[in-house]
C-alpha positions as CSV (number, residue, x, y, z in Angstrom):
1,M,110.8,134.9,80.2
2,S,107.7,134.6,82.4
3,F,108.6,131.1,83.7
4,R,112.2,132.1,84.7
5,D,111.0,135.2,86.3
6,Q,108.3,133.2,88.2
7,L,110.9,130.7,89.3
8,T,113.1,133.4,90.6
9,R,110.2,134.9,92.5
10,M,109.3,131.5,94.0
11,Q,112.9,131.0,95.1
12,S,113.6,134.4,96.5
13,A,110.4,135.6,98.2
14,T,110.8,136.3,101.9
15,G,108.8,138.1,104.6
16,G,106.0,135.6,105.0
17,A,104.7,135.7,101.4
18,F,102.5,132.6,101.0
19,I,100.4,130.7,98.5
20,A,96.6,131.2,98.4
21,A,94.7,128.1,97.5
22,L,91.7,129.2,95.4
23,D,91.2,125.8,93.7
24,Q,87.9,124.4,95.1
25,S,86.6,122.1,92.4
26,G,83.2,120.5,91.7
27,G,83.0,118.5,94.9
28,S,84.2,121.3,97.3
29,T,82.6,124.3,95.6
30,P,79.2,124.0,97.3
31,K,80.7,124.1,100.7
32,A,83.0,127.0,99.8
33,L,80.0,129.0,98.6
34,S,78.0,128.1,101.6
35,L,80.8,129.3,103.9
36,Y,80.8,132.5,101.9
37,G,77.1,133.0,102.4
38,I,75.7,131.6,99.1
39,E,73.5,128.6,99.7
40,A,72.7,125.8,97.1
41,N,69.2,127.3,96.3
42,A,71.0,130.3,94.8
43,Y,72.0,128.3,91.7
44,S,70.3,125.6,89.7
45,D,73.2,123.9,87.8
46,D,77.0,123.6,87.6
47,A,77.4,126.5,85.2
48,Q,75.7,128.9,87.7
49,M,77.7,127.5,90.6
50,Y,81.0,128.0,88.8
51,A,80.0,131.5,87.8
52,L,79.3,132.3,91.5
53,I,82.6,130.8,92.7
54,H,84.4,132.8,90.0
55,Q,82.8,136.0,91.3
56,M,84.0,135.1,94.7
57,R,87.6,134.5,93.5
58,T,87.5,137.6,91.4
59,R,86.5,139.6,94.4
60,I,89.5,138.1,96.4
61,I,92.0,138.5,93.6
62,T,91.1,142.1,92.7
63,C,91.0,143.2,96.3
64,P,93.9,145.6,97.2
65,A,94.8,143.4,100.2
66,F,95.5,140.5,97.8
67,A,98.9,141.8,96.7
68,S,102.3,140.3,95.9
69,D,104.0,141.6,99.1
70,R,102.1,138.9,101.0
71,I,100.7,136.6,98.3
72,L,103.5,134.7,96.5
73,A,101.3,132.5,94.3
74,A,97.7,131.4,93.9
75,I,96.4,127.9,93.0
76,L,93.6,127.8,90.5
77,F,91.0,125.3,89.4
78,E,90.8,124.5,85.7
79,N,87.6,126.5,85.2
80,T,89.2,129.5,86.8
81,M,92.2,129.2,84.5
82,K,89.9,129.3,81.6
83,S,87.9,132.3,83.0
84,D,88.9,136.0,82.7
85,I,89.3,138.8,85.1
86,Q,89.0,142.3,83.6
87,G,89.4,140.9,80.1
88,K,92.5,138.8,80.8
89,P,92.9,135.1,81.4
90,T,93.0,134.7,85.2
91,P,96.5,133.4,85.4
92,Q,97.8,136.3,83.2
93,F,95.9,138.8,85.3
94,L,97.5,137.4,88.4
95,W,101.0,137.5,87.0
96,F,101.1,140.6,84.9
97,E,98.8,142.8,86.9
98,K,99.5,141.7,90.4
99,G,102.9,139.9,90.3
100,I,101.4,136.7,91.8
101,V,102.6,133.4,90.4
102,P,99.7,131.2,89.0
103,I,99.5,127.5,89.7
104,L,97.0,125.0,88.4
105,K,95.2,122.1,90.2
106,V,95.4,119.2,87.8
107,D,94.1,116.2,89.7
108,K,90.7,114.8,88.9
109,G,89.8,113.9,92.5
110,L,90.3,110.9,94.7
111,A,89.8,107.2,94.2
112,D,88.0,105.2,96.8
113,E,90.0,104.4,100.0
114,G,92.2,101.3,99.9
115,D,95.1,100.2,102.1
116,G,94.6,103.3,104.3
117,V,94.9,105.9,101.5
118,Q,93.1,107.5,98.7
119,L,95.1,107.6,95.5
120,M,94.4,110.1,92.7
121,K,92.0,109.1,90.0
122,P,93.6,108.8,86.6
123,I,94.3,112.3,85.1
124,A,92.9,112.0,81.6
125,G,94.1,114.6,79.1
126,L,97.0,115.8,81.3
127,H,99.3,116.7,78.4
128,D,96.7,118.9,76.7
129,L,95.9,120.6,80.1
130,L,99.5,121.3,80.7
131,Q,99.9,122.8,77.3
132,A,96.9,125.0,77.8
133,A,98.3,126.1,81.1
134,K,101.6,127.1,79.6
135,Q,99.8,129.2,77.0
136,V,98.4,131.5,79.8
137,D,101.7,131.6,81.8
138,V,100.9,129.1,84.5
139,F,104.1,128.2,86.4
140,G,103.3,124.9,88.1
141,T,100.7,122.4,89.1
142,K,99.1,120.9,92.2
143,M,97.7,117.4,92.8
144,R,96.3,115.9,96.0
145,S,96.2,112.4,97.5
146,V,95.0,111.6,101.1
147,I,96.6,109.4,103.7
148,K,94.3,108.1,106.5
149,S,96.3,105.4,108.3
150,A,99.9,104.3,108.8
151,S,100.2,101.7,106.1
152,S,103.7,101.7,104.7
153,S,102.5,100.1,101.4
154,G,99.6,102.5,101.1
155,I,101.8,105.6,101.7
156,K,104.4,104.2,99.3
157,A,101.8,103.9,96.6
158,V,100.6,107.5,97.2
159,V,104.2,108.9,97.0
160,D,105.1,106.7,94.0
161,Q,102.0,107.9,92.1
162,Q,102.7,111.5,92.9
163,F,106.2,111.4,91.7
164,D,105.2,109.4,88.5
165,V,102.8,112.2,87.6
166,A,105.3,114.9,88.7
167,A,107.8,113.4,86.2
168,Q,105.5,114.1,83.3
169,I,104.7,117.6,84.6
170,R,108.4,118.4,84.9
171,S,109.2,117.0,81.5
172,E,106.7,119.5,80.0
173,G,108.4,122.4,81.7
174,L,106.2,123.1,84.8
175,V,107.0,122.7,88.5
176,P,104.7,120.3,90.3
177,I,103.4,120.7,93.9
178,I,103.2,117.2,95.3
179,E,100.4,117.0,97.9
180,P,100.1,113.8,100.0
181,E,97.7,115.1,102.6
182,V,97.7,113.3,106.0
183,D,94.2,113.4,107.4
184,I,94.3,115.5,110.6
185,K,91.7,113.1,112.1
186,S,93.8,110.0,111.6
187,S,94.4,108.1,114.9
188,S,97.9,107.3,113.6
189,K,98.9,110.7,112.3
190,K,102.4,110.8,113.8
191,A,103.1,107.3,112.3
192,C,101.8,108.5,109.0
193,E,104.1,111.4,109.1
194,D,107.1,109.2,109.9
195,L,106.4,106.9,106.9
196,L,105.6,109.9,104.6
197,L,108.9,111.5,105.4
198,E,110.7,108.3,104.7
199,H,109.1,107.8,101.3
200,L,109.4,111.4,100.2
201,T,113.1,111.5,101.1
202,R,113.7,108.3,99.1
203,H,112.2,109.8,96.0
204,L,113.8,113.3,96.4
205,D,117.2,111.7,96.9
206,N,116.8,109.9,93.5
207,L,115.3,112.9,91.7
208,T,117.2,114.1,88.6
209,G,116.6,116.9,86.1
210,E,116.7,120.6,86.1
211,L,113.4,121.5,87.6
212,P,112.7,121.2,91.3
213,V,109.4,120.1,93.0
214,M,107.3,121.7,95.7
215,L,105.7,119.8,98.6
216,K,102.3,120.6,100.1
217,L,102.0,118.8,103.5
218,T,99.6,118.6,106.4
219,L,101.0,120.6,109.4
220,P,102.9,118.0,111.5
221,D,102.3,117.3,115.2
222,R,106.0,117.8,115.8
223,A,107.6,121.2,115.2
224,D,110.1,121.4,112.3
225,F,109.4,117.7,111.6
226,Y,109.9,118.4,107.8
227,G,113.0,120.5,108.2
228,S,115.1,118.1,106.1
229,L,112.6,118.5,103.3
230,V,112.7,122.3,103.6
231,A,116.5,122.1,103.2
232,H,116.5,119.4,100.4
233,P,118.2,120.7,97.2
234,Q,115.5,119.3,95.0
235,V,112.7,121.1,96.9
236,L,111.7,124.6,95.8
237,R,109.3,125.2,98.6
238,V,107.5,123.3,101.4
239,V,104.0,124.7,101.9
240,A,101.4,123.7,104.4
241,L,97.7,123.0,104.0
242,S,95.3,124.0,106.7
243,G,93.6,120.6,106.5
244,G,90.5,121.4,108.5
245,Y,92.2,123.3,111.3
246,S,90.8,126.7,112.1
247,R,92.9,129.7,110.9
248,E,94.0,130.3,114.5
249,V,95.2,126.8,115.1
250,A,96.7,126.4,111.6
251,N,98.7,129.7,112.1
252,Q,99.9,128.5,115.5
253,K,101.1,125.2,114.0
254,L,102.6,126.9,111.0
255,A,104.7,129.3,113.1
256,E,106.3,126.3,114.7
257,N,107.6,125.0,111.4
258,H,110.4,127.2,110.2
259,G,110.9,127.7,106.5
260,V,107.4,126.3,105.7
261,I,104.8,128.8,104.3
262,A,101.1,128.5,104.1
263,S,99.0,127.3,101.2
264,F,95.6,127.7,102.9
265,S,92.2,127.6,101.3
266,R,89.4,127.5,103.8
267,A,91.5,129.1,106.5
268,L,92.3,132.0,104.1
269,T,88.7,132.7,103.3
270,E,87.3,132.1,106.8
271,G,85.0,135.0,107.7
272,L,84.6,136.4,104.2
273,S,81.0,137.0,103.2
274,A,79.1,137.7,100.0
275,Q,76.9,140.0,102.0
276,S,79.8,142.2,103.2
277,S,80.4,145.6,101.8
278,D,83.6,146.1,99.8
279,A,85.2,147.9,102.7
280,E,84.2,145.1,105.2
281,F,85.3,142.4,102.7
282,A,88.7,144.2,102.2
283,A,89.2,144.6,106.0
284,A,88.4,140.9,106.7
285,L,90.7,139.7,103.9
286,D,93.5,142.0,104.9
287,A,93.3,140.7,108.5
288,S,93.3,137.1,107.3
289,I,96.3,137.6,105.0
290,G,98.2,139.5,107.7
291,Q,97.8,136.7,110.2
292,I,98.8,134.0,107.8
293,A,101.8,136.0,106.4
294,A,103.0,136.5,110.0
295,A,102.9,132.8,110.7
296,S,104.6,132.0,107.3
297,A,107.5,134.4,108.2
298,T,109.1,132.1,110.8
């Protein structure tokens, strides 16, 4: 009954509980480690790099501050899903020991930019990955595309691709997070958001089947701009990525968007350090989680 219990938890959570994005993959792991105080000369190959990032994630997940009253779910990278915490697969540790819903990043990165967007690369082996995820009680998935300019055809292609992959994920019994990120540095950000809302709404209005979807969106320039998506019957949750904003700015923008909760990565771990004592680490993480939860509670 884990999935149904997880679905109920995702539907009913209140009080600012949000999603922690702990899914840095091969391309973003070196930067995440550097911000944490571990430079590239501390590891000599990918295996050592992934071991270090798993130590960082384990420290976060096992910290008392990382608890289900404020953390609704956590997004994991494939390597993290296949790693253990205290002798249990990480997703099962999250769910059974901490009451936090596990979600898996399934995309394989971005294709080169074209028509103002970056589509997802083909996701080889998706069926096998989804089946492996279900074996360790993963609830849903996340996949990211990027929108850089207000090209209607480009944004349509992003949303079409996202919903095509989401259809397979839903057919295999998992709930997808659709993440068409709008680049916060785009000179046409507002126009991108207008087009994105149009294309998302078209797909959602035509969506059939039992399982809902979630949306992970860049914080918009206009408060409550995605309110219609928050209220859409096919949408389980609308969550926000920090997208390069500082935690302070991201929290300010998030608080202006009612019904949207955070799904922050860098903004969540901002200020955490490998060199901190356990007490210092816990205090910093507790403060970060408290600020993000407060902004998510609006």
